[in-house]
C-alpha positions as CSV (number, residue, x, y, z in Angstrom):
1,M,26.4,-57.0,-5.1
2,E,26.5,-60.8,-4.4
3,F,25.1,-63.4,-6.9
4,S,24.7,-67.1,-6.6
5,V,22.8,-70.0,-8.2
6,K,20.8,-72.8,-6.7
7,S,18.2,-75.4,-7.7
8,G,15.2,-76.0,-5.4
9,H,11.5,-75.7,-4.9
10,P,10.0,-72.2,-4.7
11,E,7.9,-72.7,-1.6
12,K,10.9,-73.7,0.5
13,Q,13.0,-70.5,-0.2
14,R,13.6,-68.6,3.0
15,T,14.4,-65.2,1.6
16,A,13.1,-61.7,1.6
17,C,11.4,-62.1,-1.8
18,I,10.7,-64.7,-4.4
19,V,10.4,-63.4,-8.0
20,A,8.2,-65.2,-10.6
21,G,6.7,-64.2,-13.9
22,V,3.2,-63.6,-15.3
23,F,2.5,-63.5,-19.0
24,E,0.0,-61.4,-20.8
25,S,-3.7,-62.5,-20.5
26,R,-2.9,-63.1,-16.9
27,R,-1.2,-66.5,-17.4
28,L,1.2,-67.7,-14.7
29,S,4.6,-69.0,-15.6
30,S,5.5,-72.5,-14.5
31,I,7.0,-71.4,-11.2
32,A,4.2,-69.1,-10.5
33,E,1.8,-72.0,-11.1
34,Q,3.6,-74.0,-8.5
35,L,3.4,-71.1,-6.0
36,D,-0.3,-70.8,-6.8
37,A,-1.0,-74.4,-6.2
38,I,0.9,-74.4,-2.9
39,S,-0.9,-71.2,-1.8
40,D,-4.4,-72.5,-2.5
41,S,-4.9,-70.5,-5.7
42,Y,-4.0,-67.2,-3.9
43,L,-2.2,-65.9,-7.0
44,S,-4.8,-66.8,-9.6
45,N,-7.5,-65.3,-7.5
46,L,-5.6,-62.0,-7.6
47,L,-5.2,-62.3,-11.3
48,R,-8.9,-62.9,-11.9
49,K,-9.5,-59.6,-10.0
50,G,-7.2,-57.8,-12.5
51,D,-4.4,-56.8,-10.1
52,I,-1.8,-57.5,-12.9
53,E,-2.3,-58.1,-16.6
54,G,1.2,-59.5,-17.3
55,K,2.3,-56.8,-19.6
56,T,6.1,-56.1,-19.7
57,G,7.0,-53.7,-17.0
58,Q,4.1,-54.4,-14.6
59,S,4.9,-55.7,-11.2
60,L,2.9,-56.7,-8.1
61,L,4.4,-57.1,-4.7
62,L,2.6,-59.6,-2.3
63,H,3.1,-60.1,1.4
64,N,2.3,-63.2,3.6
65,V,1.4,-65.5,0.7
66,P,-0.1,-68.6,2.3
67,N,2.2,-71.6,2.7
68,I,5.2,-69.8,1.3
69,S,8.4,-69.4,3.4
70,S,9.5,-66.2,1.7
71,D,8.5,-62.8,3.2
72,R,7.3,-61.6,-0.1
73,V,6.4,-62.7,-3.6
74,L,7.1,-60.3,-6.5
75,L,5.2,-60.9,-9.7
76,I,6.7,-59.4,-12.8
77,G,4.9,-58.9,-16.1
78,C,6.7,-60.7,-18.9
79,G,4.6,-59.7,-22.0
80,R,3.7,-62.2,-24.7
81,E,5.3,-65.6,-24.0
82,R,5.9,-66.4,-27.7
83,E,7.5,-63.0,-28.4
84,L,10.0,-63.1,-25.5
85,G,13.4,-62.2,-27.0
86,D,16.8,-60.8,-25.8
87,Q,15.9,-57.2,-25.2
88,Q,12.5,-58.1,-23.6
89,F,14.3,-60.4,-21.2
90,R,16.7,-57.7,-20.2
91,D,13.8,-55.2,-19.7
92,I,12.1,-57.8,-17.5
93,I,15.3,-58.2,-15.3
94,K,15.8,-54.5,-15.1
95,K,12.2,-53.9,-13.9
96,T,12.7,-56.7,-11.4
97,V,15.9,-55.3,-9.9
98,L,14.5,-51.8,-9.7
99,A,11.3,-53.1,-8.0
100,L,13.3,-55.2,-5.5
101,N,15.5,-52.3,-4.7
102,E,12.4,-50.2,-3.7
103,T,10.9,-52.9,-1.5
104,G,13.6,-53.1,1.1
105,S,14.3,-56.7,0.2
106,M,18.0,-57.0,0.7
107,D,18.1,-60.5,-0.8
108,A,15.9,-62.3,-3.3
109,V,15.5,-65.6,-5.2
110,C,14.8,-65.0,-8.9
111,F,13.0,-67.7,-10.8
112,L,12.9,-65.7,-14.1
113,T,15.7,-67.8,-15.5
114,E,12.9,-70.4,-16.2
115,L,11.6,-68.0,-19.0
116,N,12.0,-69.4,-22.5
117,V,14.0,-66.8,-24.4
118,K,14.4,-67.7,-28.1
119,S,17.6,-69.6,-28.9
120,R,19.1,-68.8,-25.4
121,D,20.2,-71.2,-22.7
122,T,20.2,-70.9,-19.0
123,A,23.9,-69.7,-18.8
124,W,23.1,-66.9,-21.3
125,K,20.1,-65.8,-19.3
126,I,22.1,-65.7,-16.0
127,R,25.0,-63.8,-17.4
128,Q,22.6,-61.2,-19.0
129,A,20.8,-61.0,-15.7
130,V,24.0,-60.2,-13.8
131,E,25.0,-57.5,-16.3
132,T,21.6,-56.0,-16.4
133,T,21.4,-55.9,-12.6
134,Y,24.6,-53.8,-12.5
135,E,23.2,-51.6,-15.2
136,A,19.9,-51.1,-13.4
137,L,21.6,-50.2,-10.1
138,Y,24.3,-48.0,-11.6
139,S,24.5,-44.4,-10.4
140,F,27.3,-41.8,-10.8
141,D,27.3,-39.5,-7.9
142,E,31.0,-38.9,-7.2
143,Y,30.6,-35.2,-7.4
144,K,27.2,-34.7,-5.7
145,T,27.2,-33.5,-2.1
146,K,24.0,-35.6,-1.5
147,K,24.6,-39.2,-2.6
148,N,21.9,-41.4,-4.3
149,G,21.0,-44.3,-2.3
150,H,18.4,-46.6,-0.6
151,R,18.0,-47.3,3.1
152,R,17.8,-51.1,2.5
153,P,19.2,-51.7,-1.0
154,L,19.3,-55.1,-2.7
155,R,22.5,-56.8,-1.8
156,R,22.1,-60.5,-2.8
157,L,20.4,-62.1,-5.8
158,V,20.0,-65.8,-6.2
159,F,19.3,-67.2,-9.6
160,T,17.7,-70.6,-10.0
161,V,18.5,-73.4,-12.4
162,P,16.1,-76.4,-13.2
163,T,18.6,-79.1,-12.3
164,R,21.8,-79.5,-10.3
165,R,23.5,-80.5,-13.6
166,E,23.4,-76.9,-14.7
167,L,25.0,-75.4,-11.6
168,A,28.6,-75.4,-12.9
169,L,27.7,-73.6,-16.1
170,A,25.5,-71.2,-14.2
171,E,28.3,-70.4,-11.8
172,K,30.7,-69.7,-14.7
173,A,28.1,-67.4,-16.3
174,I,27.9,-65.4,-13.0
175,L,31.7,-65.0,-13.0
176,E,31.8,-63.8,-16.6
177,G,28.8,-61.6,-16.1
178,Q,30.3,-59.9,-13.0
179,A,33.7,-59.4,-14.7
180,I,32.0,-57.8,-17.7
181,A,29.7,-55.7,-15.5
182,K,32.6,-54.5,-13.3
183,A,34.6,-53.6,-16.5
184,V,31.6,-51.7,-17.8
185,T,31.2,-49.9,-14.5
186,F,34.9,-49.0,-14.6
187,T,34.5,-47.6,-18.1
188,K,31.4,-45.6,-17.3
189,N,33.0,-44.1,-14.2
190,L,36.1,-43.0,-16.1
191,A,34.1,-41.6,-19.0
192,N,31.6,-39.8,-16.7
193,R,34.3,-37.8,-14.9
194,P,34.6,-34.2,-15.9
195,P,37.4,-32.9,-18.2
196,N,39.0,-30.8,-15.5
197,I,39.6,-34.1,-13.6
198,C,39.9,-36.6,-16.4
199,T,42.9,-35.1,-18.4
200,P,45.4,-37.0,-20.4
201,A,47.6,-37.3,-17.3
202,Y,44.6,-38.7,-15.4
203,M,44.2,-41.4,-18.1
204,V,47.9,-42.3,-17.5
205,E,47.1,-42.5,-13.7
206,Q,44.2,-44.8,-14.3
207,A,46.1,-47.2,-16.4
208,E,48.9,-47.4,-13.9
209,A,46.4,-48.0,-11.1
210,L,45.1,-51.0,-13.1
211,S,48.6,-52.3,-13.4
212,Q,49.0,-52.1,-9.7
213,R,45.8,-54.0,-9.1
214,F,46.4,-56.6,-11.7
215,T,50.0,-57.9,-11.9
216,A,49.4,-59.3,-15.4
217,I,49.1,-55.8,-16.8
218,N,52.2,-53.7,-17.5
219,V,52.0,-50.1,-18.5
220,A,54.4,-47.9,-20.5
221,T,53.8,-44.3,-21.4
222,L,55.4,-42.2,-24.2
223,Q,55.6,-38.5,-23.4
224,Q,55.6,-35.6,-25.8
225,Q,59.4,-35.5,-26.3
226,E,59.5,-39.2,-27.0
227,M,56.7,-38.9,-29.5
228,Q,58.4,-36.1,-31.3
229,A,61.6,-38.2,-31.6
230,L,59.5,-40.9,-33.2
231,G,57.8,-38.6,-35.6
232,M,54.1,-38.7,-34.4
233,G,53.3,-35.4,-36.1
234,A,49.6,-36.0,-36.4
235,L,49.0,-36.9,-32.7
236,L,51.2,-34.1,-31.4
237,A,49.4,-31.5,-33.6
238,V,46.1,-32.3,-32.1
239,G,47.4,-31.7,-28.6
240,A,49.4,-28.6,-29.4
241,G,46.8,-26.1,-28.3
242,S,46.3,-27.5,-24.8
243,E,48.2,-26.9,-21.6
244,N,47.6,-30.5,-20.8
245,P,50.4,-32.5,-22.5
246,P,49.5,-35.5,-24.6
247,Y,50.6,-39.1,-23.9
248,L,50.6,-42.5,-25.7
249,I,49.7,-45.2,-23.1
250,T,50.5,-48.8,-23.8
251,M,49.0,-51.5,-21.6
252,E,50.3,-55.1,-22.1
253,Y,48.5,-58.1,-20.7
254,Q,50.5,-61.3,-21.3
255,A,48.8,-64.6,-20.1
256,G,49.0,-66.5,-23.3
257,D,51.8,-68.5,-25.0
258,S,54.9,-66.4,-25.4
259,K,54.8,-67.1,-29.2
260,Q,51.1,-66.0,-29.5
261,A,50.7,-62.8,-31.5
262,P,48.8,-60.3,-29.5
263,I,45.3,-58.9,-30.0
264,V,45.8,-55.1,-30.0
265,L,43.1,-52.7,-29.0
266,V,43.5,-49.0,-29.8
267,G,41.2,-46.5,-28.0
268,K,40.6,-42.9,-28.9
269,G,41.4,-40.9,-25.9
270,I,40.4,-37.2,-26.5
271,T,39.6,-36.1,-23.0
272,F,37.9,-33.0,-24.3
273,D,37.1,-31.9,-27.8
274,S,36.5,-28.3,-28.3
275,G,36.9,-28.7,-32.1
276,G,40.2,-26.9,-31.9
277,N,40.5,-23.8,-34.1
278,S,37.5,-25.2,-36.0
279,L,35.6,-24.4,-32.9
280,K,32.4,-26.2,-32.1
281,S,29.3,-24.2,-31.2
282,G,28.4,-24.0,-27.5
283,P,25.7,-26.6,-27.5
284,N,27.8,-29.0,-29.6
285,M,30.6,-28.8,-27.1
286,I,28.5,-30.2,-24.2
287,G,29.3,-33.8,-23.7
288,M,32.7,-33.6,-25.5
289,K,34.2,-35.1,-22.3
290,Y,33.0,-38.4,-23.8
291,D,35.4,-38.3,-26.7
292,M,37.7,-40.5,-24.7
293,C,35.2,-43.4,-24.4
294,G,37.3,-45.4,-26.8
295,G,40.3,-45.2,-24.5
296,A,38.1,-45.9,-21.4
297,T,36.8,-49.0,-23.2
298,V,40.3,-50.3,-23.8
299,M,41.0,-50.0,-20.1
300,G,37.7,-51.6,-19.2
301,V,38.4,-54.6,-21.5
302,M,41.9,-55.0,-20.0
303,H,40.2,-54.9,-16.5
304,A,37.9,-57.8,-17.6
305,A,40.7,-59.9,-19.2
306,A,42.7,-59.6,-16.1
307,E,39.7,-60.5,-13.8
308,L,38.9,-63.5,-15.8
309,E,42.6,-64.4,-16.2
310,L,42.0,-65.0,-19.9
311,P,44.9,-67.0,-21.5
312,L,45.6,-64.5,-24.2
313,N,48.2,-61.8,-25.1
314,I,46.5,-58.4,-25.4
315,V,47.9,-55.0,-26.0
316,G,46.0,-51.8,-25.3
317,V,47.2,-48.5,-26.9
318,I,45.5,-45.3,-26.0
319,P,46.5,-41.9,-27.4
320,A,45.4,-39.5,-24.7
321,V,45.1,-35.8,-25.9
322,E,43.0,-32.7,-25.3
323,N,41.9,-30.8,-28.5
324,M,41.9,-27.1,-27.7
325,P,42.1,-23.8,-29.7
326,G,44.8,-21.2,-29.4
327,G,47.8,-19.6,-30.8
328,S,49.9,-22.8,-30.6
329,A,47.0,-25.0,-31.9
330,Y,47.1,-26.6,-35.3
331,R,45.0,-25.0,-38.1
332,P,43.1,-25.8,-41.2
333,D,45.5,-25.8,-44.2
334,D,48.3,-27.2,-42.0
335,I,50.1,-30.2,-43.5
336,L,51.1,-32.9,-41.0
337,K,53.6,-35.7,-41.3
338,T,52.6,-38.9,-39.6
339,L,54.6,-41.7,-38.0
340,S,54.0,-43.7,-41.1
341,G,55.6,-41.0,-43.3
342,L,52.3,-40.2,-45.0
343,T,51.3,-36.5,-45.1
344,I,47.8,-35.1,-44.2
345,E,46.3,-31.8,-45.2
346,V,44.1,-30.5,-42.4
347,L,40.8,-29.2,-43.6
348,N,39.0,-29.2,-40.2
349,T,40.7,-29.4,-36.8
350,D,37.4,-31.0,-35.5
351,A,38.3,-34.2,-37.4
352,E,41.0,-34.8,-34.8
353,G,40.3,-38.4,-33.7
354,R,41.5,-40.0,-36.8
355,L,44.8,-37.9,-36.6
356,I,45.7,-39.3,-33.2
357,L,44.5,-42.8,-34.2
358,C,46.6,-42.9,-37.4
359,D,49.8,-42.5,-35.5
360,A,48.6,-45.0,-32.9
361,L,47.7,-47.6,-35.6
362,T,51.1,-47.2,-37.1
363,Y,52.7,-47.7,-33.7
364,C,50.8,-51.0,-33.4
365,E,53.1,-52.6,-36.1
366,R,55.9,-53.0,-33.5
367,F,53.7,-55.5,-31.6
368,Q,53.4,-57.8,-34.7
369,P,49.7,-58.2,-33.9
370,D,47.4,-61.0,-34.8
371,V,44.6,-58.4,-35.2
372,V,44.1,-54.8,-34.4
373,I,40.7,-53.3,-33.3
374,D,40.3,-49.6,-32.8
375,I,37.4,-48.1,-30.8
376,A,36.5,-44.5,-31.2
377,T,33.6,-42.0,-30.8
378,L,34.6,-40.9,-34.4
379,T,31.8,-39.3,-36.3
380,G,28.4,-37.8,-35.8
381,A,27.7,-39.3,-39.3
382,C,27.7,-42.8,-37.7
383,V,24.9,-41.7,-35.3
384,T,22.9,-40.4,-38.3
385,A,23.4,-43.7,-40.1
386,L,22.8,-46.1,-37.4
387,G,21.3,-44.2,-34.5
388,R,22.2,-45.3,-30.9
389,H,21.4,-49.1,-31.2
390,A,24.4,-50.4,-33.2
391,S,28.1,-49.5,-33.4
392,G,29.5,-49.0,-36.9
393,L,32.0,-51.8,-37.9
394,Y,34.5,-51.5,-40.6
395,S,37.2,-54.0,-41.4
396,N,39.9,-55.0,-44.0
397,H,39.4,-58.7,-43.0
398,N,36.1,-60.4,-43.3
399,P,36.7,-63.2,-40.8
400,L,37.5,-60.6,-38.1
401,A,34.4,-58.7,-39.0
402,H,32.3,-61.8,-38.8
403,D,33.8,-62.7,-35.3
404,L,33.0,-59.2,-34.0
405,L,29.4,-59.3,-35.4
406,A,28.9,-62.6,-33.8
407,A,30.3,-61.4,-30.4
408,G,27.9,-58.5,-30.6
409,F,24.9,-60.7,-31.2
410,E,25.9,-63.0,-28.3
411,S,26.6,-60.2,-25.9
412,G,23.6,-58.0,-26.9
413,D,26.1,-55.2,-27.7
414,R,25.6,-55.2,-31.4
415,A,27.5,-53.8,-34.3
416,W,26.6,-53.4,-38.0
417,Q,29.1,-53.8,-40.8
418,M,29.5,-50.8,-43.1
419,P,31.2,-50.6,-46.6
420,L,34.9,-49.8,-46.9
421,W,35.0,-49.6,-50.7
422,D,37.7,-48.0,-52.8
423,E,35.3,-45.6,-54.4
424,Y,35.0,-43.7,-51.1
425,Q,38.8,-43.3,-50.9
426,E,38.6,-40.7,-53.7
427,Q,36.9,-38.2,-51.4
428,L,40.1,-37.9,-49.4
429,Q,42.2,-36.6,-52.2
430,S,44.3,-33.5,-51.5
431,N,46.0,-31.1,-53.9
432,F,48.9,-30.6,-51.4
433,A,49.4,-33.8,-49.3
434,D,48.9,-37.5,-49.5
435,M,45.4,-37.1,-48.2
436,A,42.9,-34.7,-46.6
437,N,41.7,-35.3,-43.1
438,I,38.0,-35.1,-44.1
439,G,36.1,-36.3,-47.2
440,G,33.3,-33.8,-47.4
441,P,29.7,-34.0,-46.2
442,E,28.7,-37.3,-47.8
443,A,29.4,-40.7,-46.1
444,G,31.3,-39.1,-43.2
445,S,31.7,-42.3,-41.1
446,I,32.8,-44.3,-44.1
447,T,35.4,-41.8,-45.3
448,A,36.8,-41.5,-41.7
449,A,37.2,-45.3,-41.7
450,C,38.8,-45.1,-45.2
451,F,41.2,-42.6,-43.8
452,L,42.2,-45.0,-40.9
453,S,42.5,-48.0,-43.3
454,R,45.4,-46.3,-45.1
455,F,47.5,-46.9,-41.9
456,T,46.5,-50.5,-41.4
457,K,48.0,-52.2,-44.5
458,K,50.3,-54.5,-42.5
459,Y,47.8,-56.3,-40.4
460,H,44.2,-57.5,-40.0
461,W,42.2,-54.5,-38.6
462,A,38.7,-53.5,-37.6
463,H,37.3,-50.2,-36.6
464,L,34.3,-49.6,-34.3
465,D,32.7,-46.2,-34.6
466,V,30.9,-46.0,-31.2
467,A,29.9,-42.3,-31.4
468,G,26.2,-43.3,-31.0
469,T,26.5,-46.2,-28.6
470,A,29.3,-45.4,-26.1
471,C,27.4,-42.5,-24.5
472,R,24.5,-40.1,-24.5
473,F,25.9,-36.7,-25.0
474,T,23.1,-34.4,-23.7
475,G,19.8,-34.3,-21.9
476,K,18.3,-36.3,-19.0
477,E,20.0,-39.5,-20.2
478,K,23.5,-37.9,-20.5
479,A,25.9,-40.6,-19.4
480,A,28.4,-43.2,-20.6
481,T,27.0,-46.6,-21.5
482,G,30.2,-48.7,-21.2
483,R,29.8,-50.0,-24.7
484,P,31.4,-51.8,-26.6
485,V,33.1,-53.4,-23.6
486,P,30.6,-56.4,-23.6
487,L,31.1,-57.0,-27.3
488,L,35.0,-57.0,-27.1
489,V,35.1,-59.2,-24.0
490,Q,32.8,-61.7,-25.7
491,Y,35.1,-61.6,-28.7
492,L,38.1,-62.4,-26.3
493,L,36.1,-65.2,-24.7
494,E,35.4,-66.8,-28.1
495,R,39.1,-66.5,-28.9
496,C,40.0,-68.5,-25.8
497,K,37.9,-71.4,-27.2
498,N,40.0,-71.6,-30.4
């Protein structure tokens, strides 16, 4: 997909299609009014006949509009003008892209960047439009014998800016939007692959492929024997029941000052979660290939950082493991010794993500990080608490939490901060070890975060529970979303400004 920006008059655009907006009550947008005047009231006459009301999601494709150079004009319903916010703008762009893709218009000039979105500038609108275009056109058909596709798909989209002074910022917005969108696509593709393909070893291969594509990324991998020598008892226990051996993948991106402490991203990489000996029911096992979305997110963010050549030092750490039952699998009542030296009483082998993360979080200490952010599809309790709109955010450092919340608002990939109070730590008490791996039925997402916090005392840390946002586990919408890649890339972009 090719994107560009330009400034110019709508009637002079020689393109397959011009896109303009119509608000509710059949009111033309500013650009649509210009087209109407040039076409001798052709558009307003159609509106008076009721061809389009202007409600969000409506569209009207016109051919041979008088005095217009374009082959077609696509009118898109934009809803109530005064209520136009972030999500409504994205919905309008998505409808536009899907409509264009069905028309046979292989290129189009989009004037919807003229829409007034509350508190948002032209650059924001263009970047969101680029990301939304990728999202609208995404299809995962790698394993289908009959591929999805259109005979004449949309290939080029031009966004307009009011004046030439805005061209430079708009072009930068396109570059950022494309880098984020490509990273999201990479993340979704990796997460959507089946667990018989996407094993821990496959995760290693994907990381190494990124290092070959981007010279700024270096990859090192710890195998089972090396992790045993280090004492990663929790991580290794989770993988003990699987024939696919576990790995700890480290990706280092160094483009900042050599003295700059790195930002470390830790991604949960359970390539399939059966629940282990605490076996999930059959229906609850469907979609458990998505338990590696945290690891896929880390790779996606590294992809975007390298594509944008961000002047930062970033380390990605991905514990890649498969959680399976069997005679060699770990059990409830087992006591595990972690890399930190702390011991854990296992009460449920389906609470495995925190066990691989705790060793990975301790391993992060060797990088002397500025901050550590872990990303994990950790708890169903987070889905119960926040649904599928916001990721759960926990942190031991308020400035870091604030920065992540702000990045979520700016990117549209939002998070919500949850409590990390000492009172919740009491639920993790164990009679036989330093802690239990679950805290009972109440506040499950919080006690999981409290568990992780015990391994992050030596640095500033944040935890993103993305169980509700990184994927849809079942049903017609079953698919990875690529979140929270946009949030984290936005966080990195803001760090470049400091």
